[in-house]
MIZA-571938 format. One record per residue (C-alpha): residue number from 1; chain; x, y, z. Coordinates in nm, 4 decimals. Layout:
BEGIN
num;cadena;east;north;up
NUM;A;X;Y;Z
...
//
This chain:
BEGIN
num;cadena;east;north;up
1;A;1.8763;1.8968;2.1554
2;A;2.0591;1.5912;2.1952
3;A;2.4705;1.6083;2.1925
4;A;2.6813;1.4876;1.9396
5;A;2.8535;1.1743;1.9087
6;A;3.0291;0.9903;1.6708
7;A;2.9852;0.6569;1.4575
8;A;3.2991;0.4714;1.6510
9;A;3.0934;0.5320;1.9850
10;A;2.7976;0.3977;1.8727
11;A;2.9763;0.0433;1.8044
12;A;2.9668;0.0430;2.2150
13;A;2.6522;-0.0629;2.1733
14;A;2.7257;-0.4185;2.0413
15;A;2.9182;-0.4412;2.3727
16;A;2.6663;-0.3898;2.6081
17;A;2.6782;-0.7237;2.8524
18;A;2.4277;-0.7039;3.1007
19;A;2.1627;-0.9404;2.9521
20;A;1.7788;-0.9217;3.0036
21;A;1.7985;-1.2758;3.2204
22;A;2.1232;-1.3756;3.4010
23;A;2.3161;-1.6750;3.2171
24;A;2.3271;-1.8163;3.6016
25;A;1.9464;-1.8614;3.6398
26;A;1.7560;-2.1419;3.4667
27;A;1.5770;-2.0215;3.1641
28;A;1.2328;-1.8767;3.1544
29;A;0.9885;-1.8264;2.8547
30;A;1.0072;-1.4514;2.7871
31;A;0.7166;-1.2407;2.7178
32;A;0.7388;-1.0781;2.3808
33;A;0.5000;-0.7899;2.2593
34;A;0.4928;-0.6881;1.8853
35;A;0.4190;-0.3041;1.7989
36;A;0.2813;-0.2832;1.4435
37;A;0.0890;-0.5510;1.2726
38;A;0.0859;-0.4610;0.9445
39;A;0.3864;-0.6622;0.7794
40;A;0.3551;-1.0870;0.7152
41;A;0.6691;-1.1294;0.9634
42;A;0.3712;-1.0765;1.2492
43;A;0.3108;-1.3549;1.1237
44;A;0.5886;-1.6037;1.0842
45;A;0.7818;-1.4710;1.3765
46;A;0.4607;-1.5869;1.5887
47;A;0.4442;-1.8579;1.4516
48;A;0.7795;-1.9804;1.4704
49;A;0.7984;-1.8527;1.8630
50;A;0.4439;-2.0245;1.9858
51;A;0.4530;-2.3326;1.8066
52;A;0.4171;-2.5609;2.0676
53;A;0.7160;-2.7803;1.9330
54;A;0.9546;-2.4819;1.9145
55;A;1.3117;-2.6304;2.0190
56;A;1.6186;-2.4617;2.1066
57;A;1.6662;-2.1101;2.0706
58;A;1.3152;-2.0689;1.9610
59;A;1.1615;-2.2486;2.2418
60;A;1.2816;-1.9661;2.4890
61;A;1.0533;-1.6463;2.3902
62;A;0.7018;-1.6459;2.3313
63;A;0.4462;-1.3665;2.1710
64;A;0.1653;-1.3099;2.4364
65;A;0.0738;-0.9219;2.3128
66;A;0.0669;-0.6946;2.0074
67;A;-0.0037;-0.3338;1.9717
68;A;-0.1594;-0.2564;1.6280
69;A;-0.0126;0.0805;1.5156
70;A;-0.0622;0.1056;1.0926
71;A;0.0074;0.4015;0.8669
72;A;-0.2845;0.5338;0.7182
73;A;-0.1258;0.6871;0.4251
74;A;0.0751;0.3614;0.3480
75;A;-0.1431;0.1444;0.1519
76;A;0.1034;-0.1721;0.2348
77;A;0.0433;-0.0932;0.5838
78;A;-0.3255;-0.0061;0.6343
79;A;-0.4890;-0.2522;0.4140
80;A;-0.3157;-0.5173;0.6265
81;A;-0.3486;-0.4472;1.0019
82;A;-0.7263;-0.5904;1.0185
83;A;-0.6276;-0.9258;0.8769
84;A;-0.2856;-0.9631;1.0639
85;A;-0.4534;-0.8592;1.3812
86;A;-0.7403;-1.1192;1.3468
87;A;-0.4469;-1.3608;1.3203
88;A;-0.3072;-1.2716;1.5684
89;A;-0.5819;-1.3323;1.7977
90;A;-0.6906;-1.6588;1.6892
91;A;-0.3211;-1.7900;1.8129
92;A;-0.4136;-1.6480;2.1365
93;A;-0.2191;-1.3328;2.1403
94;A;-0.3507;-1.0284;2.3471
95;A;-0.4378;-0.7123;2.0959
96;A;-0.3629;-0.4035;2.3578
97;A;-0.4946;-0.0540;2.2539
98;A;-0.1563;0.1371;2.3423
99;A;0.2547;0.0983;2.3842
100;A;0.2457;0.1894;2.7064
101;A;-0.0071;-0.1088;2.7436
102;A;0.2396;-0.3260;2.5865
103;A;0.5253;-0.2435;2.8064
104;A;0.3155;-0.3316;3.1171
105;A;0.2536;-0.7331;2.9549
106;A;0.6076;-0.8201;2.8069
107;A;0.9899;-0.8543;2.8675
108;A;1.1018;-0.7782;2.5300
109;A;0.9675;-0.6191;2.2044
110;A;0.9764;-0.6875;1.8505
111;A;0.9456;-0.3595;1.6628
112;A;0.7886;-0.4260;1.3443
113;A;0.6134;-0.1618;1.1846
114;A;0.6440;-0.2246;0.8413
115;A;0.6568;0.1804;0.7917
116;A;1.0209;0.2995;0.8962
117;A;0.8691;0.6620;1.0250
118;A;0.7322;0.6062;1.3084
119;A;1.0139;0.3700;1.4446
120;A;1.1784;0.6352;1.6548
121;A;0.8705;0.7522;1.8445
122;A;0.7685;0.4201;1.9006
123;A;1.0587;0.2633;2.0589
124;A;1.1192;0.5726;2.3138
125;A;0.8946;0.4341;2.5845
126;A;1.0102;0.0493;2.5083
127;A;1.3926;0.2199;2.5409
128;A;1.2868;0.4445;2.8346
129;A;1.0784;0.1115;2.9865
130;A;1.4412;-0.0726;2.9590
131;A;1.2953;-0.3270;2.7057
132;A;1.5491;-0.4967;2.5045
133;A;1.3984;-0.4338;2.1260
134;A;1.4198;-0.5635;1.8067
135;A;1.3332;-0.3214;1.5188
136;A;1.2887;-0.5030;1.1562
137;A;1.4191;-0.3498;0.8565
138;A;1.4438;-0.0452;0.8130
139;A;1.5313;0.0595;1.1667
140;A;1.4214;0.4369;1.0354
141;A;1.3057;0.6111;0.7462
142;A;1.5969;0.8560;0.7352
143;A;1.9678;0.8418;0.9099
144;A;1.8656;1.1026;1.1789
145;A;1.6215;0.9402;1.2888
146;A;1.8533;0.5801;1.3065
147;A;2.1209;0.7823;1.4462
148;A;1.8959;0.9002;1.7385
149;A;1.7818;0.5569;1.7816
150;A;2.0799;0.4644;1.8758
151;A;2.1664;0.7128;2.0833
152;A;1.8937;0.6499;2.3087
153;A;1.9561;0.3057;2.3484
154;A;2.3292;0.4417;2.4422
155;A;2.2072;0.6442;2.6219
156;A;1.9871;0.4003;2.8704
157;A;2.1669;0.1336;2.8360
158;A;1.9104;-0.0934;2.6557
159;A;2.0183;-0.3438;2.4106
160;A;1.8978;-0.2678;2.0290
161;A;1.9334;-0.4339;1.7058
162;A;1.7987;-0.4399;1.3650
163;A;1.8579;-0.6489;1.0839
164;A;1.7085;-0.7836;0.7598
165;A;1.6226;-1.1856;0.7496
166;A;1.8820;-1.2364;0.4474
167;A;2.2130;-1.1837;0.7302
168;A;2.1217;-1.4473;0.8825
169;A;2.1261;-1.6995;0.5844
170;A;2.3881;-1.9555;0.6267
171;A;2.4684;-1.8831;0.2477
172;A;2.5668;-1.5512;0.3352
173;A;2.6397;-1.4900;0.6995
174;A;2.9719;-1.6880;0.6108
175;A;3.1141;-1.5405;0.3108
176;A;3.3373;-1.2311;0.5066
177;A;3.5185;-1.5399;0.6537
178;A;3.5119;-1.8180;0.4344
179;A;3.8353;-2.0099;0.3796
180;A;3.8046;-2.1269;0.0206
181;A;3.7590;-1.7942;-0.0749
182;A;4.0358;-1.6048;0.1333
183;A;4.0013;-1.2093;0.2165
184;A;3.6319;-1.0864;0.0413
185;A;3.7735;-0.8112;-0.2667
186;A;3.4525;-0.7326;-0.3869
187;A;3.0833;-0.8037;-0.4011
188;A;2.8197;-0.7826;-0.6219
189;A;2.4570;-0.8103;-0.4579
190;A;2.1175;-0.8009;-0.6239
191;A;1.7630;-0.7774;-0.4815
192;A;1.4354;-0.6620;-0.5531
193;A;1.3685;-0.2641;-0.5043
194;A;1.0348;-0.1561;-0.5242
195;A;0.9802;0.2196;-0.3940
196;A;0.7288;0.3716;-0.1397
197;A;0.6774;0.7019;-0.2026
198;A;0.7571;0.8608;0.1918
199;A;1.1217;0.6784;0.2272
200;A;1.3868;0.6946;0.0876
201;A;1.4663;0.5361;-0.2228
202;A;1.6393;0.2207;-0.0821
203;A;1.4738;0.2261;0.2646
204;A;1.1746;0.0477;0.1638
205;A;1.2846;-0.2951;-0.0207
206;A;1.6407;-0.2534;-0.1568
207;A;1.7775;-0.2779;0.1839
208;A;1.7767;-0.6259;0.1810
209;A;2.0287;-0.6340;-0.0732
210;A;2.2409;-0.3873;0.0596
211;A;2.2128;-0.5731;0.3549
212;A;2.3521;-0.8617;0.1921
213;A;2.6983;-0.6644;0.0321
214;A;2.7441;-0.5246;0.3822
215;A;2.7248;-0.8907;0.5274
216;A;3.0124;-1.0031;0.2770
217;A;3.2213;-0.7134;0.2852
218;A;3.1672;-0.5655;0.6221
219;A;3.1520;-0.1956;0.7400
220;A;3.4043;0.0405;0.6058
221;A;3.2383;0.2163;0.3255
222;A;3.3456;0.5403;0.2395
223;A;3.1784;0.7048;-0.0602
224;A;2.8433;0.6190;-0.2941
225;A;2.7574;0.6509;-0.6516
226;A;2.4325;0.5825;-0.8293
227;A;2.2907;0.4962;-1.1611
228;A;1.9452;0.5410;-1.1768
229;A;1.6331;0.4438;-1.4706
230;A;1.2782;0.3489;-1.3498
231;A;1.3282;-0.0343;-1.3666
232;A;1.6873;-0.0646;-1.2154
233;A;1.9184;0.0950;-0.9768
234;A;2.2856;0.0392;-0.9953
235;A;2.4953;0.1422;-0.6808
236;A;2.8632;0.1638;-0.5866
237;A;3.0305;0.1763;-0.2840
238;A;3.3836;0.2238;-0.2272
239;A;3.5429;0.1225;0.0947
240;A;3.7952;0.2582;0.3099
241;A;4.0529;-0.0007;0.1897
242;A;3.9842;0.0341;-0.2201
243;A;3.7463;-0.2478;-0.2515
244;A;3.4303;-0.2252;-0.4355
245;A;3.0870;-0.3412;-0.3186
246;A;2.8004;-0.3002;-0.5797
247;A;2.4150;-0.2907;-0.5149
248;A;2.2001;-0.3885;-0.8353
249;A;1.8565;-0.3210;-0.7166
250;A;1.5530;-0.4992;-0.9448
251;A;1.1760;-0.3684;-1.0326
252;A;1.1645;-0.5743;-1.4102
253;A;1.1694;-0.8624;-1.5033
254;A;1.3092;-1.1693;-1.2915
255;A;1.3383;-0.9955;-0.9554
256;A;1.5396;-1.2286;-0.6975
257;A;1.7870;-1.2807;-0.4496
258;A;2.1774;-1.3059;-0.4911
259;A;2.4798;-1.2239;-0.6318
260;A;2.8710;-1.2877;-0.6758
261;A;3.1644;-1.2607;-0.3898
262;A;3.5188;-1.1980;-0.5317
263;A;3.7625;-1.3475;-0.3222
264;A;4.1615;-1.3920;-0.3132
265;A;4.1027;-1.7590;-0.3599
266;A;3.7772;-1.7791;-0.5832
267;A;3.4886;-1.5950;-0.6855
268;A;3.1373;-1.7791;-0.5704
269;A;2.7690;-1.7241;-0.5877
270;A;2.6000;-1.5845;-0.2374
271;A;2.4057;-1.8334;-0.1711
272;A;2.0104;-1.8632;-0.1165
273;A;1.7917;-1.6952;0.1043
274;A;1.6996;-1.9397;0.4101
275;A;1.3693;-1.7772;0.5234
276;A;1.2881;-1.6407;0.8863
277;A;1.3722;-1.8784;1.1026
278;A;1.7551;-1.7780;1.1480
279;A;1.6559;-1.4654;1.2126
280;A;1.4453;-1.5023;1.4678
281;A;1.6673;-1.7626;1.6303
282;A;1.9140;-1.4762;1.6746
283;A;1.6390;-1.2243;1.7954
284;A;1.5870;-1.4922;2.0323
285;A;1.9411;-1.5041;2.1597
286;A;1.9494;-1.1545;2.1362
287;A;1.6978;-1.1462;2.4010
288;A;1.8719;-1.3532;2.5832
289;A;2.2188;-1.2390;2.6039
290;A;2.0955;-0.8996;2.5349
291;A;2.4822;-0.8818;2.2811
292;A;2.3407;-0.7395;1.9470
293;A;2.4556;-0.9802;1.6572
294;A;2.4819;-0.6549;1.4513
295;A;2.6876;-0.3581;1.5755
296;A;2.4959;-0.0171;1.5871
297;A;2.8021;0.0967;1.3576
298;A;2.7667;-0.0979;1.0963
299;A;2.3523;-0.0819;1.1215
300;A;2.4298;0.3054;1.1099
301;A;2.6518;0.2649;0.7966
302;A;2.4163;0.0429;0.5475
303;A;2.1529;0.3260;0.6126
304;A;2.4101;0.6321;0.5701
305;A;2.4728;0.4268;0.1849
306;A;2.1159;0.4450;0.1453
307;A;2.0960;0.8121;0.2409
308;A;2.4279;0.8613;0.0312
309;A;2.2967;0.7102;-0.2547
310;A;1.9886;0.9164;-0.2783
311;A;2.2030;1.1842;-0.2456
312;A;2.3975;1.0856;-0.5631
313;A;2.0590;1.0499;-0.7445
314;A;1.9500;1.3722;-0.6520
315;A;2.3554;1.4942;-0.7662
316;A;2.2999;1.3632;-1.1255
317;A;2.4794;1.0597;-0.9925
318;A;2.8509;1.2218;-0.8275
319;A;2.9948;1.0445;-0.5907
320;A;2.8582;1.1409;-0.1950
321;A;3.0709;1.0349;0.0876
322;A;2.9563;0.8588;0.3905
323;A;3.0981;1.1163;0.6046
324;A;2.8982;1.4285;0.4971
325;A;2.5566;1.2576;0.4575
326;A;2.6498;1.1566;0.8481
327;A;2.7041;1.5110;0.9324
328;A;2.3883;1.6535;0.7344
329;A;2.2051;1.3808;0.9705
330;A;2.3754;1.4247;1.3211
331;A;2.2656;1.8561;1.2282
332;A;1.9338;1.7291;1.2288
333;A;1.9088;1.5189;1.5192
//
């Protein structure tokens, strides 16, 4: 049985200082491998990284191999694998039959499986091999699995990070410290929130808006309550300093990304989504430095927020503490 550890200890992962490549050495292109070819991200990321005209951070990483993966019981997964595999082959990416074979060919890994359930088992050999890994959203399909992923990363001193691409959009990332807004007193974020039966409700797509909320508010949420209907979810989080952050999940009508930030000096709209390239640049920087741009503590709090929202739904909208779902998940490890 794995030993228990606190969420505070997990924050140490963000300070791992052993980069995969020494800062004193000439930069050499890192060979990247993809696990899971069932999301459009694999094409978007490969196009950005393997572009002969790629510059800056994007010039330092190249996708060379991929393991198809796929989940037979998730239509949005298995229906896409063959098409994306053919596209990757057309771009010169080698398709390999196993994760073990992939790890022999690459320096770093992009775990892209759209289904969060296999992420823990897929990342185990990656961490054991000491390969820095970016895990696309959701980091896992349960809080217990997410805790175990970060425990393994800490144990093996392997850099790991996970994020929605919305976090790094210029109009979102800077709001937490914008002098024109001042100290953030609250935030309302919204996003599409389609559901998938094998995942807790917000894990599948609502995570985009929840990540936006945390990008603006920062960590420190202590309790969550949720109101759920067929078309909408409203999740209210209370932070330890008394601030309130709200996520609205949309399943009917116009479904976009955005929201408002409430500051000491101004109320301002959350900026537009800038696409994948800012995230890909951060992934490349992470691979080079070994330093995650998002702490384990914050990522796990995002997952706990969404799990607490599901628990609140089960309890008819009652307030659920973050600590209670953390403790329950630790018992499952």
